[in-house]
C-alpha positions as CSV (number, residue, x, y, z in Angstrom):
1,M,0.0,0.0,0.0
2,T,1.3,3.4,-0.9
3,E,2.0,6.2,1.6
4,P,-0.6,9.0,1.7
5,T,0.3,12.1,-0.3
6,K,0.0,15.6,1.1
7,L,-2.6,17.7,-0.7
8,I,-3.1,21.5,-0.3
9,I,-6.2,23.0,-1.9
10,A,-7.2,26.7,-2.4
11,F,-10.8,27.8,-2.6
12,G,-12.1,31.2,-3.8
13,T,-15.5,32.7,-4.5
14,N,-16.7,36.2,-5.4
15,I,-20.5,35.8,-5.3
16,D,-22.7,34.4,-2.5
17,Q,-19.4,33.9,-0.9
18,K,-20.3,32.4,2.5
19,A,-23.0,30.1,1.1
20,N,-20.7,28.8,-1.7
21,M,-17.8,28.3,0.7
22,R,-20.1,26.2,3.0
23,I,-21.2,24.1,0.0
24,A,-17.7,23.5,-1.2
25,E,-16.4,22.6,2.3
26,R,-19.3,20.1,2.8
27,L,-18.6,18.4,-0.5
28,V,-14.8,18.3,-0.1
29,R,-15.3,16.8,3.4
30,R,-17.1,13.9,1.8
31,L,-14.0,13.2,-0.3
32,F,-11.5,13.9,2.5
33,P,-13.0,13.4,6.0
34,E,-9.7,14.2,7.7
35,I,-9.2,17.5,5.9
36,D,-8.2,20.7,7.9
37,F,-9.4,24.1,6.7
38,T,-7.9,27.5,7.4
39,R,-10.1,30.4,8.5
40,P,-11.8,32.2,5.6
41,M,-10.2,35.4,4.4
42,W,-11.7,38.3,2.5
43,T,-9.5,39.6,-0.3
44,D,-9.7,42.2,-3.1
45,P,-10.0,40.8,-6.6
46,I,-6.8,40.4,-8.7
47,D,-7.0,41.2,-12.4
48,I,-10.8,41.1,-12.4
49,D,-13.6,43.6,-11.7
50,S,-15.8,42.0,-9.1
51,D,-16.9,41.9,-5.5
52,K,-14.4,40.8,-2.9
53,Y,-13.3,37.2,-2.8
54,L,-13.7,34.8,0.1
55,N,-10.6,32.5,0.2
56,R,-9.5,29.6,2.3
57,L,-7.0,26.8,2.1
58,A,-7.3,23.2,3.1
59,C,-4.8,20.4,3.8
60,T,-5.2,16.7,3.9
61,Y,-3.4,13.4,3.0
62,T,-4.7,11.2,0.2
63,R,-4.1,7.9,-1.6
64,H,-6.0,9.1,-4.6
65,D,-4.1,10.0,-7.8
66,L,-3.9,13.6,-9.1
67,P,-6.2,13.2,-12.1
68,Q,-8.9,11.6,-9.9
69,I,-8.7,14.5,-7.4
70,E,-8.8,17.1,-10.2
71,R,-11.9,15.5,-11.7
72,A,-13.6,15.4,-8.3
73,L,-12.8,19.1,-7.5
74,K,-14.1,20.2,-10.9
75,Q,-17.3,18.4,-10.1
76,I,-17.5,20.3,-6.9
77,E,-17.0,23.6,-8.7
78,H,-19.9,22.7,-11.0
79,K,-22.1,21.7,-8.1
80,C,-21.5,25.2,-6.6
81,G,-22.8,26.6,-9.9
82,R,-19.5,27.5,-11.7
83,S,-19.9,28.1,-15.4
84,R,-17.7,29.4,-18.2
85,A,-20.4,31.9,-19.1
86,E,-20.3,33.5,-15.7
87,C,-16.5,33.4,-15.4
88,T,-16.3,35.5,-18.6
89,K,-18.5,38.1,-16.7
90,G,-16.3,38.0,-13.7
91,I,-18.5,35.8,-11.6
92,V,-16.7,33.0,-9.8
93,R,-19.1,30.9,-7.8
94,M,-16.3,28.6,-6.8
95,D,-12.7,28.2,-7.9
96,I,-10.8,25.2,-6.5
97,D,-7.1,24.8,-7.2
98,I,-4.6,22.2,-6.1
99,L,-1.6,24.1,-4.8
100,R,0.4,21.1,-3.8
101,Y,0.3,17.4,-4.4
102,G,3.1,15.6,-2.7
103,D,6.3,17.4,-3.5
104,Q,4.9,19.1,-6.6
105,R,3.7,22.7,-6.3
106,Y,1.1,24.1,-8.8
107,H,-0.1,27.6,-9.5
108,S,3.3,29.2,-8.8
109,K,1.9,32.8,-9.0
110,D,-0.6,32.0,-6.3
111,W,2.2,31.0,-3.8
112,Q,3.5,34.6,-4.0
113,R,0.1,36.2,-3.1
114,P,0.0,37.7,0.4
115,Y,-3.3,36.0,1.4
116,I,-1.9,32.5,0.4
117,K,1.2,33.2,2.5
118,T,-1.0,34.2,5.4
119,L,-3.3,31.3,5.1
120,M,-0.4,28.8,4.7
121,E,0.7,29.7,8.2
122,Q,-2.5,28.2,9.5
123,L,-1.9,24.8,8.0
């Protein structure tokens, strides 16, 4: 049996923020019952004209492979109501990104953002 792999996930939403964050958290907990979340943090939008974002990170360990996790997280985004049409209008009901899977980091620009650095200290 393989060792569990560390997984760090970033969540962000700029509409119905609290409700969408609750939905995403509930659905992600179904996949990863032992997941730990940071506190939510309000941030100004970056490169988009929109309401403030509500962001949060989560950390867990998993035996699932990366493509399987990516598919599951995309399904959660869609269950939160995310659509391409709304994204083109600056509406992000839920954005879920994998920041780290094992030793591999993703979304390198995000790691430099002040709110990511702040929230990482809580994990």
